C-alpha positions in Angstrom: -17.7 -12.2 18.0 -19.0 -11.1 14.2 -16.0 -11.1 12.3 -17.4 -9.6 9.3 -15.4 -7.2 9.6 -11.6 -8.8 9.0 -8.9 -10.7 9.9 -6.0 -8.5 11.0 -3.0 -9.5 11.9 -0.8 -7.4 14.4 3.4 -7.6 15.3 5.0 -5.8 18.1 7.4 -6.9 20.1 5.9 -5.6 23.2 2.9 -6.9 24.9 1.4 -3.2 26.4 1.3 -2.2 23.1 -0.1 -5.3 21.2 -2.6 -5.7 24.4 -4.0 -2.1 24.1 -4.7 -2.3 20.3 -5.5 -5.6 20.1 -8.3 -5.0 23.0 -9.5 -2.1 20.3 -9.8 -3.3 17.1 -11.5 -6.1 18.9 -14.1 -4.0 20.7 -15.0 -2.9 16.6 -15.7 -6.7 15.4 -12.0 -7.9 13.9 -10.9 -10.1 14.9 -6.7 -10.7 16.2 -4.2 -12.8 15.7 -1.1 -11.1 17.8 3.2 -12.2 17.1 5.7 -10.9 19.0 8.6 -12.0 16.8 9.2 -12.4 12.3 8.9 -15.8 12.7 5.8 -16.4 14.2 4.0 -13.1 12.3 5.0 -14.6 9.4 3.4 -18.2 10.7 0.3 -17.3 11.4 0.3 -15.1 8.0 0.7 -18.5 6.4 -1.6 -20.8 8.3 -4.5 -18.5 8.3 -6.7 -15.9 6.6 -5.5 -12.6 7.2 -7.0 -9.0 5.6 -5.1 -7.3 7.1 -1.3 -6.7 8.9 -0.1 -3.2 11.5 3.7 -4.3 11.7 5.9 -2.4 14.2 9.6 -1.9 13.0 12.0 -2.8 15.5 11.7 -6.5 16.2 14.2 -9.3 17.3 15.7 -10.7 14.9 13.5 -10.6 11.3 12.0 -6.9 11.5 9.1 -5.3 10.3 10.1 -4.3 6.4 11.6 -7.6 6.1 8.1 -8.6 6.9 6.6 -6.6 4.4 8.5 -7.7 1.9 8.1 -11.8 2.8 3.9 -10.7 2.7 4.3 -8.5 -1.2 5.6 -12.0 -2.4 2.2 -14.0 -2.1 -0.3 -10.7 -1.1 -1.8 -7.8 -1.6 -3.4 -6.9 1.6 -3.0 -3.4 2.9 0.3 -2.9 5.6 0.0 -0.6 8.0 3.7 0.2 9.9 2.9 1.1 13.9 6.6 2.5 15.1 8.1 4.5 17.1 10.7 5.7 14.3 9.4 8.2 12.9 11.2 10.5 10.1 10.3 11.2 7.0 13.3 8.6 5.7 11.4 5.9 8.1 8.1 6.4 6.3 9.7 6.1 2.5 11.1 3.2 2.9 8.7 1.2 4.6 5.8 2.9 2.4 8.6 1.6 -0.6 8.5 -1.7 0.4 5.0 -1.7 -0.3 2.9 -1.1 2.7 0.0 1.4 2.4 0.7 3.3 5.9 2.5 4.5 8.3 2.0 5.6 11.5 3.8 6.7 14.1 3.9 5.8 17.9 2.7 7.7 20.2 -0.3 7.2 18.5 -4.3 8.2 19.0 -6.3 4.5 18.9 -9.1 6.6 16.4 -6.8 7.9 14.6 -5.6 4.5 14.1 -9.4 2.6 13.9 -9.8 5.5 11.6 -6.9 4.5 9.5 -7.9 0.8 9.5 -11.3 1.2 8.2 -10.6 2.7 5.8 -7.6 0.4 4.1 -9.8 -1.9 4.5 -12.8 -0.4 2.8 -9.9 0.4 0.1 -9.0 -3.1 -0.7 -13.2 -4.1 -0.1 -13.6 -1.6 -3.3 -10.6 -2.6 -4.9 -12.0 -6.4 -4.5 -15.8 -5.2 -5.7 -13.6 -3.8 -8.9 -12.1 -5.9 -9.5 -15.1 -8.5 -9.8 -17.7 -5.5 -11.4 -16.1 -3.6 -14.0 -13.6 -3.1 -16.3 -10.6 -4.1 -14.8 -8.2 -3.5 -17.7 -6.7 -0.2 -19.1 -4.2 1.4 -22.1 -2.7 4.2 -23.3 0.3 5.4 -25.7 1.4 1.3 -24.7 1.4 0.8 -21.5 -0.9 -2.0 -20.5 -2.3 -2.6 -17.2 -4.5 -5.5 -15.7 -6.1 -4.9 -11.6 -6.9 -8.5 -12.0 -4.1 -10.0 -13.0 -2.0 -7.3 -11.0 0.6 -7.3 -14.7 1.6 -4.2 -16.5 3.2 -4.4 -19.3 4.9 -2.1 -22.4 4.4 -2.4 -25.2 4.0 -6.5 -24.5 7.3 -6.6 -21.7 6.9 -7.0 -18.0 7.9 -4.0 -16.5 8.9 -4.6 -13.3 6.9 -2.8 -10.3 7.0 -2.7 -6.4 3.3 -2.8 -5.0 3.0 0.6 -4.4 4.6 2.1 -8.5 1.7 -0.6 -9.7 -1.4 1.0 -8.2 0.7 4.2 -9.3 0.4 3.5 -12.6 -3.1 2.0 -12.4 -4.6 5.1 -11.4 -2.5 6.8 -14.4 -3.3 5.0 -17.0 -6.6 4.6 -15.8 -7.1 8.1 -16.0 -4.8 9.2 -19.4 -5.2 12.1 -20.8 -6.6 13.8 -17.5 -4.4 16.2 -15.1 -3.9 14.0 -11.6 -3.3 16.3 -8.2 -0.6 14.9 -5.9 -3.7 15.0 -3.2 -5.7 12.9 -5.9 -3.2 10.3 -6.9 -2.2 9.4 -3.3 -6.2 9.2 -2.4 -7.1 7.2 -5.2 -3.5 5.1 -5.3 -3.4 4.6 -1.7 -6.7 6.0 0.0 -4.0 7.9 2.3 -6.8 10.5 3.1 -4.0 11.1 6.1 -0.7 11.3 5.1 0.5 15.1 3.8 4.4 14.5 2.5 2.9 15.3 -0.9 6.3 14.9 -2.1 5.6 10.6 -1.9 4.4 11.2 -4.8 7.1 12.8 -6.6 9.3 9.6 -5.7 6.8 7.0 -7.0 7.1 8.9 -9.4 11.2 9.1 -10.8 11.2 5.5 -9.4 7.8 4.8 -11.9 10.1 6.8 -14.5 13.3 4.6 -14.4 11.3 1.5 -15.2 9.2 2.4 -17.7 13.3 3.2 -19.3 13.9 0.1 -18.9 11.3 -1.0 -20.9 11.7 0.4 -23.8 8.9 3.5 -23.4 9.9 7.5 -22.6 9.6 8.1 -19.7 9.3 11.8 -19.7 6.8 11.8 -22.3 4.5 9.1 -21.3 4.8 10.9 -17.1 4.2 14.4 -18.0 4.3 17.2 -14.9 2.2 20.0 -14.8 4.3 22.6 -13.3 1.8 23.7 -9.7 -0.6 20.6 -9.8 0.8 17.6 -10.5 0.9 14.7 -13.6 -0.6 13.3 -16.1 -0.7 10.1 -18.2 -0.7 11.0 -22.1 -2.9 9.8 -24.0 
């Protein structure tokens, strides 16, 4: 088998879903590790080099949210939720705790494969950028180091979730430019399919709160451009 496309951790308590999804992923050339509960999933994650995780939410014992939280303690691999819970609240919670994408069941296998490909492509682009291009951005007292995955304001660390960090990095990198919500979704998370652009507003609010805690003036730093999007002041 050609494993060059990457290794994927697939977690679901339904054997039929595991069989169906892993078959299609393997057919595309991915290596697939499967688990039906959180304990086994985290054991596989620690024991193997995994490039991506696809998680159900409703699992026996430890749910998918907690698995995602624990993965995020040590890794920034792409994480996708694949769940029957499809309300906007479910999606926002999943994305807030560090997931990169959310696909509701029932789903089309072509869309699933396209999303997996997009997330892994983004991961590879980020890796290449950190190796080959400048990975440090700064504006208005904020310094972002993509390689070290750190953010600070006038030397004081800013406590950010992975998604907040990516959003702030995009804003600071393009300081002075107005970025639409769609542009922010695409550049920060590569979400070509997610249409709830109000998710950006939720992240911006939380980001402003974190900047305020670090001692900055968030409304002067992250400006709202009505009818279009946001701009980080240069």
